[in-house]
C-alpha positions as CSV (number, residue, x, y, z in Angstrom):
1,M,23.0,27.5,-50.3
2,K,21.6,30.4,-48.3
3,L,18.1,28.4,-48.1
4,N,19.8,25.4,-46.7
5,S,21.6,27.1,-44.4
6,A,18.3,29.2,-42.9
7,Y,16.8,26.0,-42.9
8,I,19.7,24.6,-40.8
9,V,19.4,27.6,-38.4
10,L,15.7,27.1,-38.1
11,K,15.8,23.4,-37.3
12,R,18.3,24.1,-34.8
13,V,16.1,26.7,-33.0
14,H,13.3,24.3,-33.3
15,K,15.2,21.5,-31.4
16,L,16.4,24.1,-28.8
17,K,12.9,25.0,-28.3
18,L,11.8,21.5,-27.8
19,Y,14.7,20.5,-25.4
20,L,13.8,23.7,-23.4
21,L,10.1,22.3,-23.4
22,T,11.2,18.9,-22.2
23,G,13.1,20.2,-19.6
24,S,9.9,21.9,-18.4
25,A,7.8,18.9,-18.9
26,L,10.4,16.8,-17.1
27,T,10.1,19.0,-14.1
28,F,6.4,19.1,-14.2
29,L,6.2,15.3,-14.6
30,L,8.6,15.2,-11.5
31,F,6.0,17.2,-9.3
32,S,3.1,15.5,-10.8
33,T,4.3,12.3,-9.9
34,Q,5.1,13.1,-6.4
35,S,1.9,14.9,-5.9
36,L,0.2,11.4,-7.0
37,A,2.2,9.6,-4.2
38,F,0.9,8.9,-0.8
39,R,1.9,9.4,2.8
40,V,1.4,6.3,4.9
41,L,1.8,5.6,8.4
42,F,1.8,1.6,9.6
43,I,0.9,1.1,13.0
44,G,1.3,-2.4,14.4
45,N,3.9,-4.9,15.8
46,S,6.4,-7.1,14.6
47,F,4.1,-8.2,11.7
48,T,4.5,-4.7,10.7
49,R,8.1,-4.5,11.4
50,L,8.9,-7.9,9.2
51,S,6.7,-6.3,6.1
52,I,9.0,-3.3,6.0
53,P,11.7,-4.6,3.6
54,T,8.8,-6.0,1.4
55,L,6.9,-2.5,1.4
56,Q,10.1,-0.6,0.9
57,G,11.0,-3.0,-2.0
58,M,7.7,-2.4,-3.8
59,K,7.7,1.2,-3.0
60,S,11.1,1.5,-5.0
61,V,9.9,0.2,-8.2
62,S,6.2,1.3,-8.1
63,P,5.3,3.4,-10.9
64,L,2.6,5.2,-9.0
65,G,4.5,7.6,-7.5
66,V,7.4,8.1,-4.9
67,D,5.3,7.3,-1.6
68,V,6.3,8.1,1.7
69,F,6.0,5.2,4.4
70,E,6.7,5.7,8.0
71,Y,6.1,3.0,10.7
72,E,5.3,2.8,14.6
73,F,5.6,-0.7,15.9
74,V,6.3,-2.4,19.1
75,D,6.9,-5.9,18.7
76,G,4.1,-8.2,20.9
77,S,1.8,-5.1,20.8
78,S,-2.0,-4.7,20.1
79,L,-4.0,-1.6,19.1
80,S,-5.1,-1.3,22.6
81,D,-1.5,-0.5,23.4
82,H,-1.5,2.0,20.5
83,V,-4.3,3.8,21.9
84,N,-2.3,4.5,25.2
85,R,0.9,5.1,23.5
86,K,1.6,8.9,23.1
87,E,4.2,8.0,20.1
88,T,1.7,6.5,18.2
89,I,-1.0,9.3,18.8
90,D,1.6,12.1,18.0
91,A,2.5,10.1,15.0
92,I,-0.9,10.0,13.7
93,N,-1.5,13.7,14.3
94,N,1.7,15.2,13.2
95,G,2.3,13.6,9.7
96,A,-0.2,15.0,7.4
97,W,-0.7,11.5,6.2
98,D,-3.4,10.1,3.4
99,Y,-3.6,6.7,5.1
100,V,-2.8,5.0,8.4
101,V,-2.6,1.4,8.3
102,L,-3.7,-0.3,11.5
103,Q,-2.5,-3.9,12.3
104,D,-3.8,-5.4,15.7
105,H,-2.0,-8.7,17.4
106,S,-2.9,-11.6,15.5
107,R,-4.8,-13.3,18.4
108,Q,-6.7,-10.0,19.4
109,T,-9.9,-10.5,17.4
110,L,-10.0,-14.4,18.8
111,D,-9.2,-14.1,22.4
112,N,-10.1,-10.4,23.1
113,H,-12.6,-9.2,20.6
114,L,-14.0,-6.3,22.7
115,S,-10.5,-4.6,23.3
116,F,-10.1,-5.0,19.4
117,D,-13.5,-3.3,19.1
118,I,-12.7,-0.6,21.4
119,A,-9.1,0.0,20.1
120,V,-10.0,0.0,16.4
121,R,-13.1,2.7,17.0
122,S,-10.7,4.8,19.2
123,L,-7.9,4.8,16.5
124,V,-10.5,5.5,13.5
125,S,-11.7,8.5,15.1
126,V,-8.1,9.9,16.0
127,I,-7.0,9.1,12.2
128,R,-10.1,10.9,10.5
129,K,-9.9,14.0,12.9
130,S,-6.3,14.3,11.7
131,G,-7.4,14.4,8.1
132,A,-6.2,10.8,7.2
133,E,-8.2,7.8,6.1
134,P,-7.6,4.6,8.1
135,I,-7.0,1.0,6.4
136,L,-7.5,-2.2,8.7
137,F,-4.5,-4.6,8.0
138,A,-6.6,-8.1,8.6
139,T,-4.0,-10.5,9.9
140,W,-3.6,-14.0,9.2
141,A,-4.1,-16.6,12.0
142,R,-1.3,-18.5,13.8
143,L,-0.4,-21.9,12.1
144,E,-1.3,-24.5,15.2
145,Q,-1.9,-28.0,14.9
146,S,-5.7,-28.3,14.1
147,G,-8.4,-25.5,13.1
148,Y,-6.5,-23.2,11.0
149,A,-9.2,-22.4,8.4
150,P,-12.0,-21.6,10.9
151,R,-9.5,-19.7,12.9
152,Q,-8.7,-17.7,9.8
153,L,-12.4,-17.1,8.9
154,S,-13.0,-15.7,12.5
155,V,-10.1,-13.1,12.1
156,I,-11.3,-12.2,8.8
157,A,-15.0,-12.1,9.9
158,A,-14.1,-9.5,12.6
159,Y,-12.1,-7.0,10.5
160,R,-14.9,-7.0,7.6
161,L,-17.5,-6.6,10.0
162,I,-16.1,-3.5,11.9
163,G,-14.9,-2.4,8.4
164,R,-18.4,-2.1,7.1
165,E,-19.8,-0.4,10.3
166,L,-17.0,2.3,10.3
167,N,-17.0,2.4,6.4
168,V,-12.9,1.6,6.6
169,S,-11.3,-0.4,4.1
170,V,-9.7,-3.6,4.8
171,A,-6.5,-4.9,3.4
172,D,-7.5,-8.6,3.4
173,V,-3.9,-10.0,4.2
174,G,-5.3,-13.1,5.9
175,G,-7.8,-13.8,3.0
176,V,-4.8,-14.1,1.2
177,W,-3.2,-16.6,3.7
178,L,-6.5,-18.4,3.6
179,A,-6.6,-18.7,-0.2
180,M,-3.2,-20.3,-0.4
181,Y,-4.1,-22.6,2.1
182,N,-7.4,-23.4,0.1
183,T,-5.6,-23.3,-3.3
184,N,-1.7,-24.1,-3.0
185,R,-0.9,-25.7,0.3
186,S,2.8,-25.6,-0.7
187,V,3.0,-21.7,-0.9
188,F,0.8,-21.6,2.4
189,K,3.3,-23.5,4.3
190,R,6.2,-21.4,3.1
191,M,4.5,-18.1,3.9
192,F,5.3,-19.2,7.7
193,D,8.4,-18.5,9.7
194,E,9.7,-21.6,11.8
195,D,7.8,-20.1,14.6
196,G,4.3,-20.7,12.9
197,I,3.4,-17.2,13.8
198,H,5.1,-14.5,11.9
199,Q,5.6,-14.2,7.9
200,T,8.7,-15.1,5.8
201,K,9.5,-12.8,2.9
202,L,7.0,-14.8,0.7
203,G,4.3,-14.2,3.5
204,A,5.0,-10.4,3.4
205,Q,4.3,-10.4,-0.3
206,A,0.8,-10.8,0.6
207,V,0.9,-7.7,2.9
208,G,2.6,-5.5,0.1
209,A,0.1,-6.9,-2.6
210,S,-2.9,-6.0,-0.4
211,L,-2.2,-2.5,0.6
212,Y,-1.2,-1.4,-2.7
213,K,-4.5,-2.9,-4.1
214,V,-6.5,-1.1,-1.6
215,M,-4.3,2.3,-1.9
216,Y,-3.9,2.4,-5.5
217,D,-6.5,0.1,-7.3
218,T,-3.5,-1.1,-9.1
219,D,-3.1,-4.6,-11.1
220,L,0.3,-5.3,-9.4
221,S,1.7,-6.2,-12.9
222,W,4.6,-4.1,-12.1
223,A,5.1,-5.4,-8.7
224,P,7.7,-8.4,-8.0
225,G,6.9,-11.8,-6.2
226,S,4.4,-14.7,-6.3
227,Q,1.8,-14.4,-9.2
228,S,-0.5,-16.7,-7.2
229,I,-0.3,-14.4,-4.2
230,K,-0.8,-11.2,-6.4
231,S,-3.7,-12.9,-8.2
232,A,-5.4,-13.6,-4.5
233,A,-4.8,-10.0,-3.5
234,L,-6.3,-8.7,-6.8
235,A,-9.3,-10.8,-6.4
236,L,-10.1,-10.4,-2.4
237,N,-9.0,-6.7,-2.1
238,I,-11.1,-3.3,-3.6
239,T,-10.2,0.3,-3.5
240,R,-13.3,2.7,-2.6
241,S,-12.7,5.7,-4.8
242,E,-14.1,7.8,-1.8
243,H,-11.0,6.7,0.3
244,L,-8.6,8.5,-2.1
245,N,-8.0,11.3,-0.2
246,S,-6.0,13.6,-2.2
247,L,-6.8,12.9,-6.1
248,T,-9.1,10.4,-7.6
249,N,-6.7,9.0,-10.2
250,R,-3.7,7.4,-8.7
251,R,-2.4,5.9,-12.0
252,I,0.8,6.9,-14.1
253,P,0.0,10.5,-14.8
254,P,-1.1,11.3,-18.5
255,Q,1.4,13.8,-19.2
256,M,3.8,11.1,-19.6
257,A,2.6,10.7,-23.1
258,A,3.1,14.2,-24.1
259,L,6.6,13.9,-22.8
260,Q,7.1,10.5,-25.1
261,A,5.9,12.6,-27.9
262,I,8.3,15.5,-27.5
263,L,11.2,13.1,-27.1
264,S,10.2,11.3,-30.3
265,L,10.7,14.9,-32.1
266,L,13.9,15.3,-30.8
267,N,15.0,12.1,-32.6
268,E,13.8,13.2,-35.9
């Protein structure tokens, strides 16, 4: 009887230690997951503004950490406007960002390529001096009566060219739109709002999927949305390991496995 009582006491002490260890592990996991998260500033116009609900929605379900997203946008603006906008420059310099995403006017590369080139170079310099890494958000071309594909190819080429020269990652959002144009015209048409310029919620999924692929090298299996859009984003976008500013491993932290082992012991 005494041996049995002693065994029960020892088991209770053992469980108490495990509970304490679990609490410590949970605290450690919380801070570790937070440290895995990114601080990201998005700079652009209405294309950025209309992407915010999708980006915030993905952030809320992401297993990759509790990201901090902030936005500097002016409807109808170009990156040339942001170069001369004090609020934008202050936001870059004062945010301790991991990434700053640059989205230019959808016609800038087609109608005013020199201004696009100058603005990107200027903002990339400011961003890197601040300690952050830029990402170029390659836009989609407007849905006009004819010639969509050649215009979209021109937009993509402009972003890729300067991205290679400056060693800046490109989130090929426009490439996802072109992939849907070539393979799934029904989805492509539903990505455009009635004005033939802005994105619908479906179109915004191309933004979120492309940016998360570039930032995290994620397989997007956790992300809600169209599988065809996610597949195109996975095929088109790459993550460069040298652009992961804080840590090189942005996946779910391995201590989760240890925590699960502790919890299984508590259930015995």
